[in-house]
C-alpha positions in Angstrom: -45.0 25.5 -9.5 -45.1 27.6 -12.6 -44.1 26.3 -16.1 -41.1 28.6 -16.0 -39.7 26.7 -13.1 -40.1 23.4 -14.9 -38.6 24.9 -18.0 -35.5 26.0 -16.1 -35.2 22.5 -14.7 -35.5 21.0 -18.2 -32.8 23.3 -19.6 -30.5 22.4 -16.7 -31.0 18.6 -17.4 -30.4 18.9 -21.1 -27.3 21.0 -20.8 -25.8 18.7 -18.2 -26.6 15.6 -20.2 -25.3 16.8 -23.6 -22.3 18.8 -22.5 -20.4 15.6 -21.5 -20.1 14.7 -25.2 -17.8 17.7 -25.6 -16.3 17.5 -22.1 -14.8 14.0 -22.3 -12.2 14.8 -25.0 -11.1 17.9 -23.1 -10.6 16.0 -19.8 -8.7 13.3 -21.6 -6.5 15.9 -23.4 -5.5 17.5 -20.1 -5.2 14.2 -18.3 -7.7 15.0 -15.6 -7.6 11.5 -14.2 -8.4 9.7 -11.0 -6.0 6.9 -10.2 -7.2 4.3 -7.7 -5.4 4.0 -4.3 -5.8 1.7 -1.3 -8.5 4.1 -0.1 -10.5 4.1 -3.3 -13.7 2.3 -4.1 -12.8 1.9 -7.8 -10.1 -0.2 -9.4 -9.2 1.5 -12.7 -8.0 4.9 -13.8 -11.1 7.0 -14.6 -11.7 10.5 -16.0 -12.7 13.0 -13.3 -13.9 16.6 -13.6 -17.3 15.5 -15.0 -18.9 17.9 -12.5 -18.4 20.6 -15.1 -21.5 19.2 -16.8 -23.9 19.9 -13.8 -22.0 23.2 -13.3 -23.0 24.3 -16.8 -26.5 22.9 -16.3 -27.0 24.9 -13.1 -25.8 28.0 -15.0 -28.2 27.5 -17.9 -31.1 26.6 -15.7 -30.6 29.6 -13.5 -30.4 32.0 -16.5 -33.7 30.6 -17.8 -35.3 31.0 -14.4 -34.2 34.6 -14.1 -35.1 35.5 -17.6 -38.8 34.7 -17.0 -40.7 37.2 -14.8 -41.3 35.4 -11.5 -42.4 36.1 -8.0 -39.3 35.4 -6.1 -36.4 37.6 -5.0 -33.6 37.5 -7.5 -31.0 38.4 -4.9 -31.5 35.1 -3.0 -31.1 33.0 -6.2 -28.0 34.9 -7.3 -26.4 34.6 -3.8 -26.9 30.9 -3.8 -25.9 30.2 -7.4 -23.0 32.5 -7.7 -21.5 31.3 -4.4 -22.0 27.7 -5.5 -20.4 28.3 -8.9 -17.4 29.8 -7.1 -17.1 26.6 -5.1 -17.2 24.7 -8.4 -14.4 26.8 -9.8 -12.3 26.1 -6.7 -13.0 22.4 -7.1 -12.0 22.6 -10.8 -8.6 24.1 -9.9 -8.2 21.3 -7.3 -8.9 18.7 -10.0 -6.6 20.2 -12.6 -3.7 21.6 -10.6 -4.2 20.7 -7.0 -4.2 23.1 -4.1 -2.4 23.2 -0.8 -4.6 22.4 2.2 -4.5 26.0 3.7 -5.3 27.5 0.3 -8.1 25.1 -0.3 -9.6 25.7 3.2 -9.4 29.4 2.8 -11.1 29.2 -0.6 -13.9 27.2 0.9 -14.4 29.7 3.7 -14.4 32.6 1.3 -16.9 30.7 -0.9 -19.1 30.2 2.2 -18.8 33.9 3.0 -19.8 34.8 -0.6 -23.0 32.9 0.0 -23.8 33.7 3.7 -23.1 37.4 3.8 -25.5 38.4 1.0 -28.1 36.0 2.4 -27.7 37.5 5.9 -28.2 41.0 4.4 -31.4 39.9 2.5 -32.8 38.1 5.6 -31.6 40.8 8.1 -29.5 38.3 10.1 -26.8 39.3 12.6 -23.2 39.3 11.5 -22.3 36.3 13.7 -24.9 34.2 11.9 -23.2 35.1 8.6 -20.0 33.7 10.0 -21.7 30.5 11.1 -23.3 30.2 7.7 -19.9 30.6 6.0 -18.4 27.9 8.2 -21.5 25.6 7.6 -21.1 25.9 3.8 -17.4 25.2 3.9 -18.0 22.2 6.1 -20.7 20.8 3.8 -18.5 21.2 0.8 -16.1 18.8 2.5 -18.9 16.5 3.6 -20.1 16.2 0.0 -16.5 15.6 -1.1 -16.1 12.9 1.5 -19.3 11.2 0.5 -18.5 11.2 -3.3 -16.8 7.9 -3.2 -18.9 5.4 -5.3 -20.7 5.7 -8.6 -24.0 7.3 -8.6 -24.2 8.3 -4.9 -23.8 12.1 -5.4 -26.0 12.3 -8.5 -28.8 10.4 -6.7 -28.3 12.3 -3.5 -28.4 15.7 -5.3 -31.6 14.7 -7.1 -33.3 13.7 -3.9 -32.2 16.7 -1.9 -33.1 19.1 -4.7 -36.5 17.5 -5.0 -37.0 17.7 -1.3 -36.2 21.4 -1.2 -38.5 22.0 -4.1 -41.4 20.5 -2.1 -40.3 22.5 0.9 -40.5 25.6 -1.2 -44.0 24.8 -2.3 -45.2 24.1 1.2 -43.5 27.1 2.7 -44.5 29.5 -0.1 -40.9 30.0 -1.2 -40.8 29.7 -5.0 -37.1 30.5 -5.1 -36.4 27.4 -3.0 -38.4 25.3 -5.5 -36.6 26.7 -8.6 -33.2 26.2 -6.9 -34.1 22.7 -5.8 -35.3 21.6 -9.2 -32.5 23.2 -11.2 -29.9 21.4 -9.0 -31.8 18.1 -9.1 -32.1 18.2 -12.9 -28.4 19.2 -13.4 -27.1 16.2 -11.4 -29.7 13.8 -12.9 -28.4 14.8 -16.4 -24.9 13.8 -15.4 -25.9 10.5 -13.6 -26.1 8.3 -16.7 -22.5 9.1 -17.6 -21.4 8.4 -14.0 -23.0 4.9 -13.7 -22.3 3.5 -17.2 -18.9 2.4 -18.6 -16.3 3.7 -19.2 -17.4 5.9 -16.3 -16.9 9.6 -15.5 -16.4 11.0 -12.0 -17.8 14.3 -10.8 -14.4 15.3 -9.3 -14.0 18.1 -6.9 -15.7 20.5 -9.3 -18.9 18.5 -8.9 -18.7 17.6 -5.2 -17.8 21.2 -4.2 -20.7 22.5 -6.3 -23.1 20.1 -4.8 -22.0 20.7 -1.2 -22.1 24.5 -1.6 -25.5 24.7 -3.4 -27.5 22.3 -1.1 -26.1 23.9 2.1 -26.8 27.4 0.7 -30.4 26.4 0.0 -30.6 25.0 3.6 -29.2 28.2 5.1 -31.5 30.4 3.0 -34.7 28.4 3.8 -33.7 28.3 7.5 -33.3 32.1 7.6 -36.6 32.4 5.7 -38.4 30.8 8.6 -38.7 27.2 7.6 -38.5 25.0 10.8 -35.0 23.5 11.4 -36.3 19.9 11.2 -37.6 20.4 7.7 -34.3 22.0 6.7 -32.0 19.4 8.2 -34.0 16.3 7.2 -32.8 16.1 3.5 -29.2 16.4 4.6 -29.5 14.1 7.6 -27.9 10.9 6.0 -24.8 12.7 4.7 -24.5 14.5 8.0 -24.9 11.2 10.0 -22.4 9.3 7.9 -19.7 12.0 8.1 -20.2 13.0 11.7 -20.4 9.5 13.0 -17.3 8.5 11.0 -15.3 11.4 12.3 -16.3 10.9 15.9 -15.5 7.2 15.7 -12.1 7.9 14.2 -11.4 10.5 16.9 -12.4 8.2 19.7 -10.1 5.5 18.3 -7.2 8.0 18.1 -7.1 8.0 14.3 -6.3 11.0 12.2 -9.7 12.5 11.4 -8.4 14.7 8.5 -6.4 12.0 6.7 -7.9 10.1 3.7 -9.6 6.8 4.6 -12.3 4.5 3.4 -14.2 3.9 6.6 -17.4 5.9 5.9 -20.6 3.9 6.5 -21.4 3.8 2.8 -17.9 2.4 2.1 -18.3 -0.2 4.8 -21.5 -1.3 3.1 -19.6 -1.9 -0.1 -17.2 -4.0 1.8 -20.0 -6.3 2.9 -20.5 -7.3 -0.7 -22.9 -4.7 -2.0 -22.0 -3.1 -5.2 -22.0 0.6 -6.0 -25.6 0.5 -7.3 -27.0 -1.4 -4.3 -25.2 0.9 -1.8 -26.3 4.0 -3.6 -29.9 2.7 -3.6 -29.8 2.1 0.1 -28.3 5.5 0.9 -30.9 7.1 -1.4 -33.7 5.2 0.3 -32.6 6.4 3.7 -32.5 10.0 2.3 -36.0 9.6 1.0 -37.1 8.5 4.5 -35.5 11.5 6.2 -36.8 13.9 3.6 -40.3 12.5 4.0 -40.1 13.1 7.7 -39.0 16.7 7.1 -41.8 17.3 4.6 -44.4 15.7 6.8 -43.4 17.9 9.7 -43.6 21.0 7.6 -47.0 19.9 6.3 -48.2 19.5 9.8 -48.7 15.7 9.6 -45.9 15.0 12.1 -45.2 17.0 15.3 -41.7 18.6 15.4 -40.6 16.5 18.4 -41.7 13.3 16.7 -39.9 14.3 13.6 -36.7 14.8 15.4 -37.1 11.4 17.1 -37.8 9.8 13.7 -34.6 11.4 12.2 -32.6 10.0 15.2 -34.1 6.6 14.7 -33.5 6.5 11.0 -29.9 7.7 11.5 -29.3 5.1 14.2 -30.5 2.3 11.8 -28.3 3.6 9.1 -25.3 3.6 11.4 -26.1 0.0 12.5 -26.6 -1.2 8.9 -22.9 -2.2 8.2 -22.7 -4.1 11.5 -26.0 -5.8 10.7 -24.4 -6.8 7.4 -21.5 -8.4 9.3 -18.9 -5.7 8.9 -16.6 -5.0 11.9 -14.1 -2.2 12.1 -10.7 -3.6 12.9 -9.2 -2.5 16.2 -7.1 0.7 16.0 -3.4 0.3 15.4 -1.3 0.9 18.5 1.9 2.9 18.5 3.3 0.8 21.3 6.3 -1.5 20.7 7.1 -4.8 22.3 10.1 -4.8 24.6 13.4 -6.0 23.2 16.9 -6.5 24.5 19.6 -4.0 24.0 21.8 -4.8 20.9 25.5 -5.4 21.4 28.2 -3.0 20.1 30.4 -3.9 17.3 33.9 -5.4 18.1 37.0 -3.5 17.0 38.3 -4.0 13.5 42.0 -3.1 13.6 42.5 -3.6 9.8 39.3 -1.8 8.8 40.1 0.6 5.9 37.0 0.7 3.6 37.8 1.7 0.0 34.6 0.6 -1.7 31.3 2.0 -0.5 27.7 1.5 -1.4 24.9 4.0 -0.6 21.2 3.2 -0.8 19.0 6.2 -1.2 21.8 7.9 -2.9 19.6 10.4 -4.7 18.0 11.7 -1.5 19.0 14.7 0.6 21.3 12.8 3.0 22.3 10.0 0.6 23.5 12.4 -2.1 25.5 14.4 0.5 27.2 11.2 1.6 28.1 10.2 -2.0 29.5 13.6 -2.7 31.7 13.5 0.4 33.1 10.0 -0.3 33.8 10.8 -4.0 35.5 14.0 -2.9 37.9 11.9 -0.8 38.7 9.7 -3.8 36.7 6.7 -2.6 34.8 4.3 -4.9 31.1 4.7 -4.4 28.2 2.7 -5.8 24.9 4.5 -5.8 22.4 1.7 -5.2 18.9 2.0 -6.6 16.5 1.4 -3.7 13.8 -1.2 -4.2 10.2 -0.2 -3.4 9.0 -2.5 -0.6 5.7 -2.8 1.2 4.9 -4.2 4.6 1.6 -4.6 6.4 1.1 -2.0 9.1 -0.3 -4.8 11.3 3.2 -6.5 11.6 4.7 -5.1 14.8 7.2 -7.8 15.7 10.9 -7.1 14.8 11.5 -10.9 14.4 8.6 -11.1 12.0 10.0 -8.2 9.9 13.5 -9.8 10.0 11.9 -13.1 8.8 10.1 -11.2 6.0 13.5 -9.7 5.0 15.2 -13.1 4.9 12.7 -14.4 2.3 12.3 -11.2 0.3 13.2 -11.2 -3.4 15.1 -7.9 -2.9 17.6 -9.6 -0.7 19.3 -11.4 -3.6 19.1 -8.4 -5.9 20.9 -6.2 -3.4 23.4 -8.8 -2.5 24.6 -8.9 -6.1 25.1 -5.1 -6.1 26.9 -5.2 -2.7 29.5 -7.8 -3.9 33.0 -6.5 -3.2 31.8 -3.6 -1.0 33.4 -2.8 2.3 30.7 -0.5 3.8 27.0 0.0 3.0 25.3 3.2 4.2 21.5 2.9 4.1 20.2 6.4 3.7 16.9 5.3 2.1 13.5 5.7 3.6 10.4 7.9 3.5 11.0 11.1 5.4 7.4 12.0 5.9 6.7 12.8 9.5 3.0 13.5 9.0 2.3 10.4 6.9 -0.6 8.0 7.7 0.3 4.4 8.4 0.6 2.8 5.0 2.3 -0.3 3.7 4.7 1.9 1.7 5.8 3.8 4.8 6.4 0.6 6.7 8.1 -1.0 3.8 10.6 1.8 3.3 11.3 2.5 7.0 10.7 -0.8 8.8 11.4 -3.6 6.3 14.1 -2.1 4.0 16.8 -1.7 6.7 16.6 -5.4 7.5 16.7 -6.4 3.9 19.8 -4.2 3.3 21.6 -5.7 6.3 20.7 -9.3 5.3 21.9 -8.7 1.7 25.1 -7.0 2.9 25.9 -9.9 5.2 25.3 -12.3 2.3 27.8 -10.3 0.3 30.4 -10.3 3.2 30.2 -6.6 3.7 32.2 -5.6 6.8 29.9 -2.8 8.1 26.4 -1.5 7.5 25.4 1.9 8.8 21.6 2.5 8.9 20.5 6.1 9.1 17.5 6.4 11.4 15.9 9.3 13.2 16.0 10.7 16.7 12.2 11.1 16.3 11.9 7.4 17.5 12.4 8.7 21.1 9.6 11.2 20.7 9.1 13.8 23.4 11.7 12.6 25.8 13.6 15.5 27.4 16.9 13.8 26.8 17.8 11.7 23.7 20.1 8.8 24.3 21.6 5.8 22.5 19.4 3.0 24.0 17.0 0.9 22.0 14.2 2.5 24.0 11.7 4.3 21.7 8.6 6.4 22.4 7.0 6.8 18.9 4.3 9.4 18.6 3.3 9.0 15.0 3.1 6.3 12.3 6.4 7.7 10.9 8.3 7.5 14.1 6.9 4.0 14.8 8.0 2.8 11.4 11.5 4.1 12.0 11.6 2.5 15.5 10.5 -0.8 14.1 13.2 -0.5 11.4 15.9 -0.2 14.0 14.6 -3.2 16.0 14.2 -5.4 13.0 17.7 -4.3 11.8 19.3 -5.7 14.9 17.3 -9.0 14.7 18.7 -10.0 11.3 20.9 -13.1 11.6 24.4 -12.4 10.3 26.3 -15.5 9.2 29.3 -13.5 7.9 29.4 -11.2 10.9 28.6 -7.8 9.3 28.7 -4.9 11.8 25.3 -3.4 12.3 25.3 0.3 13.3 22.4 2.6 13.6 22.9 6.4 13.5 20.0 8.5 14.7 20.0 11.8 12.9 18.6 14.8 14.6 16.9 17.8 12.9 19.3 18.0 9.9 19.4 21.2 7.9 21.0 22.0 4.6 21.2 24.6 1.8 18.1 24.5 -0.3 16.3 21.9 1.8 12.6 22.9 2.2 12.6 22.2 5.9 15.6 24.5 6.3 14.0 27.3 4.3 10.8 26.9 6.4 12.9 27.0 9.6 14.6 30.2 8.5 11.3 31.9 7.6 10.0 31.1 11.1 13.3 32.3 12.7 13.1 35.6 10.8 9.4 36.2 11.7 7.6 37.4 14.8 7.0 33.7 15.7 10.6 33.2 16.6 10.6 32.4 20.3 12.1 30.2 23.0 10.9 28.9 26.4 12.6 30.6 29.3 16.1 31.8 28.7 16.7 29.7 25.6 19.8 28.0 27.0 18.5 24.5 26.3 20.4 22.4 23.8 18.9 22.3 20.3 18.6 19.3 18.0 19.1 21.5 15.0 22.1 20.2 13.1 23.9 20.5 9.8 24.1 18.1 6.9 27.9 18.5 6.8 28.0 17.5 10.5 25.9 14.4 9.9 27.9 13.3 6.8 31.2 13.8 8.6 29.8 11.7 11.5 28.6 8.9 9.2 31.9 8.6 7.3 34.0 8.6 10.5 31.8 6.0 12.2 31.7 3.8 9.1 35.5 4.1 8.8 36.4 3.6 12.4 38.5 0.6 13.5 37.4 1.0 17.1 34.2 -0.2 18.8 31.2 1.6 17.6 27.4 1.4 17.9 25.2 -0.3 18.1 23.2 2.9 18.3 24.9 6.3 17.9 23.3 9.7 18.2 24.3 12.4 15.8 26.6 14.7 17.9 25.2 17.9 19.3 26.7 20.8 17.4 26.9 23.1 20.5 24.1 25.5 19.9 21.1 26.3 22.1 17.6 27.0 21.1 18.2 30.7 21.3 21.5 30.4 19.4 20.0 28.9 16.3 17.3 31.5 16.1 19.8 34.3 16.7 22.1 33.0 14.0 19.2 32.7 11.5 17.5 36.0 12.2 20.4 38.2 13.3 18.6 39.3 16.4 17.4 37.9 19.7 14.3 35.7 19.7 11.3 36.5 21.9 11.4 34.7 25.3 8.2 33.2 26.6 7.4 31.9 30.1 8.2 28.2 30.2 5.0 27.3 32.0 2.9 28.9 29.2 4.8 27.0 26.5 4.2 23.8 28.4 0.5 24.4 28.6 0.2 25.2 24.9 2.2 22.1 23.9 0.3 19.7 26.0 -3.0 21.1 24.6 -1.6 20.8 21.1 -0.4 17.2 21.8 -3.9 16.2 22.7 -5.4 17.6 19.5 -2.5 16.1 17.5 -3.7 12.6 18.5 -6.5 12.9 16.0 -5.3 15.7 13.8 -1.8 14.7 12.6 -1.1 18.1 11.0 -1.3 19.6 14.5 1.0 16.9 15.9 3.7 17.8 13.3 3.4 21.5 14.1 3.5 20.7 17.9 6.7 18.7 17.4 8.4 21.5 15.6 7.3 24.2 18.0 8.4 22.0 21.0 11.8 21.7 19.5 12.0 25.4 18.8 11.0 26.3 22.4 12.6 23.6 24.5 15.0 21.7 22.3 16.2 18.3 23.5 19.3 17.4 25.4 21.5 14.6 24.0 23.3 12.0 26.0 25.9 10.3 23.8 28.6 7.9 24.9 30.6 8.8 21.8 30.5 12.6 22.1 34.1 12.9 23.0 35.3 10.5 20.3 33.4 12.3 17.5 33.2 16.0 18.4 31.2 18.2 16.1 32.1 21.7 14.7 29.4 24.3 15.5 30.7 26.8 13.0 29.3 24.8 10.1 25.8 25.0 11.5 26.3 28.7 12.2 27.3 29.4 8.6 24.4 27.5 7.3 21.9 29.4 9.4 23.4 32.8 8.4 23.0 32.1 4.7 20.7 34.7 3.0 20.2 36.4 6.3 18.8 39.9 5.9 20.9 42.8 7.1 20.1 43.7 10.7 17.9 46.8 11.0 19.4 50.0 12.1 18.9 50.8 15.8 17.1 54.2 15.7 16.4 54.2 19.4 19.9 55.6 20.2 20.9 58.4 17.8 24.5 58.4 16.7 26.8 60.9 18.4 28.0 63.5 15.9 31.6 63.0 15.0 34.1 65.9 15.2 35.4 66.8 11.8 
């Protein structure tokens, strides 16, 4: 390698190393921070965005390399570096402002295309390979991001991969690969001391996106330049093995593959007692082994077939390492629920005339609407601040949850606030249908209802109405008022557990316990309502068959009216009551929202699409949420309520809500108007 290449690497190292001095105050000023979560491998808030340093180093090193006459195609270097820098900019935006998942995914694909298309032109590759290359770059951006979870791992990995591709460039006669490899290695080596020493500095998405894009771009370029695949893949083998094995294992266990987690192989190694430095050293050592196999194959020392076998063997040993260290992955959480007896309805209360109400979750969408309605009727309302509770997701017994509620500190605090109250309405909870199973989700939806009822009974409250969700019965064609539940997600399971634990609370003062299952509640300004209207007014608006099936779409006014009437009733109510159907069909709600007829699709086709989406949704929760919404749009759900005649709903309120902001119907130009006589 020429002195110019080494000079470019030196410049890259120095810029990366020294730029952090000026970078730290800026990151602190703009609060670019990484707060630890239950999925993190760190325990304190740390600055992130340090990847700007290797970003600048790569820029400086590349400029030096291109400024000196060399014997390599400038177009290849520019395609790789410019595309990688675009990925870094995308990551920086994610660090500073955050990006929605679709926007981020599109940006990654466009970044991949910015790299693969010019390279495909330079190497005369077919268009479909350019598409494959773009997808590969976008995928490895995410792989590098997944693997950037402990101190030092990305810096060491970048140095080793860069060095490996520099050697590949020498052996294959590709000086541009050598300069790219050394510039990248030097840039991340310059950042490494800041990452592994206190107070610490994380690469952030700007650094991991840059790393993923640039090393994958070098791999694509060297592969298209004629380097054997085993030599190209070998430096990336450990990152690929860790990520692909983890994703496949999570998919096989029915876990959400796209949700954040900390079950990568390197993270499991840290759980065995190894620190960040030890784990990084081990991962780096395995990368050295795979890179050596690739280089040995390229040099002719190892046959290609033997090299592939060695890579498989090294990968298998890496996969087995956490288990050899004694780490076992806990069994997957089941959505199944243990059978329970049907709860009993409340007895009549002839003198029940509640004048003092308490509402938990009073600032939420439903809770605030209940408070407004009660105050409009001149009733006294206490807006109760909801305590933040947590509950282990491993607790699946309603009795165990009720026992937890009985001894929870929030019981006494709430009981004091409920003193003198006639009715408590629990409208609190986390309405996050696509959420992963977390202690916060189960605390809010499974434990809190039991704590509220226990506290209300302590305060001699007459009736407690807990607002649950019809989602607990999942994909049943007919919703009913039984305790039977068929949860299809962590959210629906947490709500179902909340209902069951609610009814297992011992009530020494005889407080009535009533569960109201809300359906798909819509209201003015609610994001889900605006989303529903956008779909209804688009070309996606469609129904299965004739669209005469009952819909679960309902109005917030209808729900609030039902809640107040049930809570005030002196007759037998509950124990579980389904929000009344408001009389509209699947076609009706789309027609009201769009001002025109929806498209009608064959029912069999809709069934096939939904069943396929349901299978995918088992491992990709985003798909499960979409499938659920589409299923309700196409087929709706019938509702079997024993109280439908006692609490009839007014469909006109829902119609008015759906018509809000509806665009004027387009003129029908297919039938010209008859000219009027004047």
